[in-house]
DSSP file (Angstrom, degrees, kcal/mol; ACC not computed):
  #  RESIDUE AA STRUCTURE BP1 BP2  ACC     N-H-->O    O-->H-N    N-H-->O    O-->H-N    TCO  KAPPA ALPHA  PHI   PSI    X-CA   Y-CA   Z-CA
    1    1 A M              0   0    0      0, 0.0    16,-0.2     0, 0.0     2,-0.0   0.000 360.0 360.0 360.0 134.3   42.8   49.5  179.4
    2    2 A P        -     0   0    0      0, 0.0    14,-2.8     0, 0.0     2,-0.4  -0.308 360.0-174.4 -56.3 134.3   40.6   52.5  179.5
    3    3 A T  E     -A   15   0A   0     12,-0.2     2,-0.5     2,-0.0    12,-0.2  -0.997  12.8-165.1-135.7 139.0   39.3   53.4  176.0
    4    4 A K  E     -A   14   0A   0     10,-2.5    10,-2.9    -2,-0.4     2,-0.5  -0.994   7.3-157.4-126.3 125.9   37.3   56.4  174.8
    5    5 A V  E     -A   13   0A   0     -2,-0.5     2,-0.5     8,-0.2     8,-0.2  -0.887   7.3-153.4-102.0 133.7   35.7   56.4  171.5
    6    6 A F        -     0   0    0      6,-2.5     3,-0.0    -2,-0.5    -2,-0.0  -0.902   7.2-158.8-109.7 134.0   34.9   59.7  169.9
    7    7 A T  S    S+     0   0    0     -2,-0.5     2,-0.3     1,-0.0    -1,-0.1   0.631  75.5  23.9 -86.7 -17.7   32.0   60.0  167.5
    8    8 A S  S    S+     0   0    0      3,-0.2     3,-0.2     4,-0.0     2,-0.1  -0.920  91.5  49.7-144.2 167.5   33.1   63.2  165.7
    9    9 A G  S    S-     0   0    0     -2,-0.3    -3,-0.0     1,-0.2    42,-0.0  -0.303  95.2 -65.5  90.2 178.0   36.4   65.1  165.1
   10   10 A R  S    S+     0   0    0     -2,-0.1    18,-2.4    17,-0.1     2,-0.5   0.788 114.4  73.5 -77.9 -30.3   39.7   63.8  163.8
   11   11 A I  E     + B   0  27A   0     16,-0.2    16,-0.3    -3,-0.2    -3,-0.2  -0.774  55.8 178.9 -86.4 123.8   40.6   61.5  166.8
   12   12 A R  E     +     0   0A   0     14,-2.9    -6,-2.5    -2,-0.5     2,-0.3   0.721  63.6   5.8 -94.4 -32.1   38.4   58.5  166.6
   13   13 A K  E     -AB   5  26A   0     13,-1.8    13,-3.3    -8,-0.2     2,-0.5  -0.979  54.5-157.1-157.8 139.2   39.6   56.5  169.7
   14   14 A A  E     -AB   4  25A   0    -10,-2.9   -10,-2.5    -2,-0.3     2,-0.5  -0.987  11.2-168.1-120.8 130.3   42.0   57.0  172.6
   15   15 A V  E     -AB   3  24A   0      9,-2.8     9,-2.9    -2,-0.5     2,-0.4  -0.973   5.4-166.5-115.6 122.9   43.5   54.0  174.4
   16   16 A Y  E     - B   0  23A   0    -14,-2.8     7,-0.2    -2,-0.5     3,-0.1  -0.935  14.8-163.2-116.1 132.8   45.3   54.5  177.7
   17   17 A D  E  >> - B   0  22A   0      5,-3.1     4,-1.6    -2,-0.4     5,-1.4  -0.917   6.4-170.6-108.7 102.3   47.5   52.0  179.5
   18   18 A P  T  45S+     0   0    0      0, 0.0    -1,-0.1     0, 0.0    22,-0.1   0.838  83.5  57.0 -63.2 -33.1   47.8   53.4  183.2
   19   19 A D  T  45S+     0   0    0      1,-0.2    -2,-0.0    -3,-0.1    -3,-0.0   0.927 120.7  26.9 -63.0 -49.2   50.5   50.8  184.0
   20   20 A A  T  45S-     0   0    0      2,-0.1    17,-0.6    16,-0.0    -1,-0.2   0.528 101.8-130.3 -92.5  -7.5   52.8   52.0  181.3
   21   21 A R  T  <5 +     0   0    0     -4,-1.6    17,-2.7     1,-0.2     2,-0.4   0.905  57.2 149.6  56.7  45.8   51.4   55.5  181.2
   22   22 A K  E   < -B   17   0A   0     -5,-1.4    -5,-3.1    15,-0.2     2,-0.5  -0.888  34.3-158.8-117.2 141.8   51.1   55.2  177.4
   23   23 A L  E     -BC  16  35A   0     12,-2.4    12,-2.7    -2,-0.4     2,-0.5  -0.985   2.4-166.9-124.2 119.4   48.4   56.8  175.2
   24   24 A D  E     -BC  15  34A   0     -9,-2.9    -9,-2.8    -2,-0.5     2,-0.5  -0.936   6.1-163.6-103.9 127.5   47.5   55.5  171.7
   25   25 A L  E     -BC  14  33A   0      8,-3.3     8,-2.8    -2,-0.5     2,-0.5  -0.949   4.0-157.6-113.5 127.2   45.4   57.9  169.6
   26   26 A H  E     -BC  13  32A   0    -13,-3.3   -14,-2.9    -2,-0.5   -13,-1.8  -0.905  16.9-153.8-103.8 125.8   43.6   56.4  166.6
   27   27 A W  E >   -B   11   0A   0      4,-2.9     3,-1.5    -2,-0.5   -16,-0.2  -0.475  27.5-109.3-100.5 166.1   42.8   59.1  163.9
   28   28 A E  T 3  S+     0   0    0    -18,-2.4   -17,-0.1     1,-0.3    -1,-0.1   0.751 117.4  61.1 -67.6 -22.9   40.1   59.2  161.2
   29   29 A N  T 3  S-     0   0    0    -19,-0.2    -1,-0.3     2,-0.1   -19,-0.0   0.286 120.8-107.1 -91.1  15.1   42.7   58.7  158.5
   30   30 A Q  S <  S+     0   0    0     -3,-1.5     2,-0.2     1,-0.3    -2,-0.1   0.438  77.6 129.5  80.7   4.3   43.6   55.3  160.1
   31   31 A T        -     0   0    0     -5,-0.0    -4,-2.9     2,-0.0     2,-0.5  -0.555  46.0-147.3 -89.5 161.6   46.9   56.2  161.5
   32   32 A V  E     -C   26   0A   0     -6,-0.2     2,-0.4    -2,-0.2    -6,-0.2  -0.990   8.7-166.7-125.1 123.2   47.8   55.6  165.2
   33   33 A L  E     -C   25   0A   0     -8,-2.8    -8,-3.3    -2,-0.5     2,-0.4  -0.954   8.0-160.2-113.8 137.4   50.1   57.9  167.3
   34   34 A A  E     -CD  24  67A   0     33,-0.5    33,-2.5    -2,-0.4     2,-0.4  -0.902   4.8-167.9-118.1 141.9   51.5   56.7  170.6
   35   35 A Y  E     -CD  23  66A   0    -12,-2.7   -12,-2.4    -2,-0.4     3,-0.3  -0.983   8.9-145.7-128.7 144.4   52.9   58.8  173.4
   36   36 A K  S    S+     0   0    0     29,-2.5   -14,-0.2    -2,-0.4   -15,-0.1  -0.542  73.3  24.0-100.3 166.7   54.9   57.7  176.5
   37   37 A H  S    S+     0   0    0    -17,-0.6   -15,-0.2     1,-0.2    -1,-0.2   0.731  75.8 160.9  55.1  31.2   54.9   59.0  180.0
   38   38 A V        -     0   0    0    -17,-2.7    -1,-0.2    -3,-0.3    22,-0.0  -0.739  37.5-128.3 -87.5 118.3   51.4   60.5  179.8
   39   39 A P    >>  -     0   0    0      0, 0.0     4,-1.6     0, 0.0     3,-0.7  -0.287  18.0-120.6 -63.4 149.5   49.8   61.1  183.2
   40   40 A Q  H 3> S+     0   0    0      1,-0.2     4,-2.9     2,-0.2     5,-0.2   0.856 112.7  61.6 -60.0 -35.1   46.3   59.6  183.7
   41   41 A E  H 3> S+     0   0    0      1,-0.2     4,-2.1     2,-0.2    -1,-0.2   0.832  99.8  53.8 -65.3 -29.0   44.9   63.1  184.3
   42   42 A V  H <> S+     0   0    0     -3,-0.7     4,-2.2     2,-0.2    -1,-0.2   0.933 109.5  48.6 -68.6 -42.3   46.0   64.2  180.8
   43   43 A Y  H  X S+     0   0    0     -4,-1.6     4,-2.4     1,-0.2    -2,-0.2   0.956 110.7  50.2 -60.9 -47.2   44.0   61.3  179.4
   44   44 A R  H  X S+     0   0    0     -4,-2.9     4,-1.5     1,-0.2    -1,-0.2   0.920 112.7  47.9 -58.4 -37.8   41.0   62.2  181.5
   45   45 A R  H  X S+     0   0    0     -4,-2.1     4,-0.5     1,-0.2    -1,-0.2   0.876 109.4  51.5 -69.9 -35.1   41.2   65.7  180.3
   46   46 A L  H >< S+     0   0    0     -4,-2.2     3,-0.6     1,-0.2    -1,-0.2   0.877 110.4  50.4 -66.2 -39.0   41.5   64.6  176.6
   47   47 A C  H 3< S+     0   0    0     -4,-2.4    -1,-0.2     1,-0.2    -2,-0.2   0.823 115.2  41.3 -71.9 -30.3   38.5   62.5  177.0
   48   48 A S  H 3< S+     0   0    0     -4,-1.5    -1,-0.2    -5,-0.2    -2,-0.2   0.395  88.4 118.1 -98.2   2.0   36.4   65.3  178.5
   49   49 A A    <<  -     0   0    0     -3,-0.6     4,-0.1    -4,-0.5    -3,-0.0  -0.423  67.3-133.5 -70.0 140.4   37.7   68.1  176.1
   50   50 A P  S    S+     0   0    0      0, 0.0    -1,-0.1     0, 0.0    -4,-0.0   0.817 105.9  24.5 -64.9 -27.9   35.1   69.8  173.8
   51   51 A N  S >> S-     0   0    0      1,-0.1     4,-1.9   -42,-0.0     3,-0.9  -0.728  72.5-172.2-138.0  92.7   37.5   69.3  171.0
   52   52 A P  H 3> S+     0   0    0      0, 0.0     4,-2.8     0, 0.0     5,-0.1   0.843  84.5  56.3 -50.9 -41.8   39.9   66.5  171.7
   53   53 A A  H 3> S+     0   0    0      1,-0.2     4,-2.5     2,-0.2     5,-0.1   0.866 107.9  48.3 -59.7 -36.4   42.2   67.3  168.6
   54   54 A T  H <> S+     0   0    0     -3,-0.9     4,-2.4     2,-0.2    -1,-0.2   0.894 111.1  50.7 -72.9 -37.0   42.7   70.8  169.8
   55   55 A Y  H  X>S+     0   0    0     -4,-1.9     4,-3.1     2,-0.2     5,-0.6   0.920 109.7  51.1 -60.9 -46.7   43.6   69.5  173.3
   56   56 A W  I  X>S+     0   0    0     -4,-2.8     5,-2.9     1,-0.2     4,-2.4   0.954 111.0  47.7 -55.0 -52.7   46.0   67.1  171.7
   57   57 A E  I  <5S+     0   0    0     -4,-2.5     5,-0.3     1,-0.2    -1,-0.2   0.886 120.8  37.1 -56.4 -41.2   47.7   69.9  169.7
   58   58 A D  I  <5S+     0   0    0     -4,-2.4    -1,-0.2    -5,-0.1    -2,-0.2   0.858 132.0  19.7 -85.6 -30.1   48.0   72.1  172.7
   59   59 A R  I  <5S+     0   0    0     -4,-3.1    -3,-0.2    -5,-0.2    -2,-0.2   0.599 129.6  21.7-118.5 -17.3   48.8   69.7  175.6
   60   60 A I  I  X<S+     0   0    0     -4,-2.4     4,-1.7    -5,-0.6    -3,-0.2   0.753  98.2  73.2-126.5 -41.0   50.2   66.4  174.2
   61   61 A A  T  4<S+     0   0    0     -5,-2.9    -4,-0.1     1,-0.2    -3,-0.1   0.850 117.6  17.6 -57.7 -40.5   51.7   66.5  170.8
   62   62 A E  T  4 S+     0   0    0     -5,-0.3    -1,-0.2     1,-0.1    -2,-0.1   0.526 120.1  66.8-105.0  -9.1   55.0   68.4  171.7
   63   63 A E  T  4 S+     0   0    0     -3,-0.2    -2,-0.2     1,-0.1    -3,-0.1   0.841  99.1  43.6 -81.2 -36.5   54.8   67.7  175.4
   64   64 A Y  S  < S-     0   0    0     -4,-1.7   -27,-0.1     1,-0.0    -1,-0.1  -0.872  86.1-105.1-119.4 146.5   55.3   63.9  175.5
   65   65 A P        -     0   0    0      0, 0.0   -29,-2.5     0, 0.0     2,-0.2  -0.323  37.9-113.3 -63.4 145.1   57.7   61.6  173.7
   66   66 A K  E     -D   35   0A   0    -31,-0.2   -31,-0.3     1,-0.1     2,-0.2  -0.508  38.8-179.5 -75.4 146.7   56.3   59.5  170.9
   67   67 A G  E     -D   34   0A   0    -33,-2.5   -33,-0.5   -44,-0.2    -1,-0.1  -0.503  34.5 -74.6-125.6-163.2   56.3   55.8  171.4
   68   68 A T        -     0   0    0     -2,-0.2   -33,-0.1   -35,-0.1     3,-0.1  -0.908  48.8-115.1-104.5 126.8   55.2   52.6  169.5
   69   69 A P        -     0   0    0      0, 0.0   -35,-0.1     0, 0.0     2,-0.1  -0.222  33.4-106.1 -58.2 148.1   51.6   52.0  169.1
   70   70 A A        -     0   0    0      1,-0.1     2,-0.5     0, 0.0     0, 0.0  -0.400  37.7-104.6 -65.1 147.0   50.2   48.8  170.8
   71   71 A K        -     0   0    0     -3,-0.1    -1,-0.1    -2,-0.1     3,-0.1  -0.659  37.0-141.2 -75.4 124.7   49.4   46.0  168.5
   72   72 A S        -     0   0    0     -2,-0.5     3,-0.2     1,-0.2    -1,-0.0  -0.377  28.9 -88.6 -76.8 166.4   45.6   45.8  168.2
   73   73 A G  S    S-     0   0    0      1,-0.2    -1,-0.2    -2,-0.1     0, 0.0   0.009  73.0 -49.4 -64.0-178.9   43.9   42.5  168.1
   74   74 A A        -     0   0    0      1,-0.1    -1,-0.2    -3,-0.1     3,-0.1  -0.244  62.2-123.8 -56.4 133.4   43.4   40.7  164.8
   75   75 A E    >>  -     0   0    0     -3,-0.2     3,-2.9     1,-0.1     4,-0.8  -0.529  42.9 -82.6 -78.1 145.5   41.9   43.0  162.2
   76   76 A P  T 34 S+     0   0    0      0, 0.0    -1,-0.1     0, 0.0     0, 0.0  -0.244 117.2   3.1 -49.0 123.8   38.5   41.8  160.6
   77   77 A G  T 34 S+     0   0    0      2,-0.1    -2,-0.1    -3,-0.1    -3,-0.0   0.469 111.9  95.4  77.6   0.6   39.4   39.4  157.9
   78   78 A G  T <4  +     0   0    0     -3,-2.9     2,-0.2     2,-0.1    -1,-0.1   0.732  68.9  67.3 -96.8 -24.7   43.1   39.6  158.7
   79   79 A G  S  < S-     0   0    0     -4,-0.8     2,-0.3     1,-0.0    -2,-0.1  -0.620  81.5-110.3-100.4 157.0   43.7   36.7  160.9
   80   80 A K        -     0   0    0     -2,-0.2     2,-0.2     4,-0.0    -2,-0.1  -0.617  28.6-145.8 -82.9 142.2   43.6   32.9  160.3
   81   81 A T     >  -     0   0    0     -2,-0.3     4,-1.7     1,-0.1     3,-0.4  -0.558  29.6-103.1 -95.9 167.4   40.8   31.0  161.8
   82   82 A L  H  > S+     0   0    0      1,-0.2     4,-2.9     2,-0.2     5,-0.4   0.866 124.3  56.4 -61.2 -31.3   41.1   27.4  163.1
   83   83 A R  H  > S+     0   0    0      1,-0.2     4,-1.8     2,-0.2    -1,-0.2   0.875 105.4  50.5 -65.5 -37.7   39.3   26.3  160.0
   84   84 A D  H  4 S+     0   0    0     -3,-0.4    -1,-0.2     1,-0.2    -2,-0.2   0.855 117.9  40.4 -67.9 -31.4   41.9   28.0  157.8
   85   85 A L  H  < S+     0   0    0     -4,-1.7    -2,-0.2     2,-0.1    -1,-0.2   0.864 131.4  20.8 -85.0 -36.1   44.7   26.2  159.8
   86   86 A F  H  < S-     0   0    0     -4,-2.9    -3,-0.2     1,-0.3    -2,-0.2   0.450 100.9-123.9-115.8  -3.5   43.1   22.7  160.2
   87   87 A G     <  -     0   0    0     -4,-1.8     2,-0.5    -5,-0.4    -1,-0.3  -0.205  39.0 -59.7  85.8 179.9   40.5   22.4  157.5
   88   88 A D        -     0   0    0      1,-0.1    -5,-0.0    -4,-0.1    -1,-0.0  -0.895  38.3-165.3-106.4 121.6   36.9   21.6  157.7
   89   89 A D              0   0    0     -2,-0.5    -1,-0.1     1,-0.2    -2,-0.0   0.065 360.0 360.0-100.8  24.3   36.0   18.1  159.4
   90   90 A D              0   0    0      0, 0.0    -1,-0.2     0, 0.0    -2,-0.0   0.557 360.0 360.0 -65.9 360.0   32.4   18.0  158.2
């Protein structure tokens, strides 16, 4: 899935699923907002906007229905390892 990481501003990462036309926005306060039925062109413009948060406010927030954020992979320290499950055979 195309992903754009932003180094400044309130939006930290945008993840787009072109098949589902779903956009997940990861914010600096650790929240994730998801939007459905988002065209790929809107994602492209968000990624190239001088201020992505302003673009979100103007073009995405009220325009597209909210969805459920995709589950991200295991968070650091959050998942069990094989050693946790089966023990250490040393």
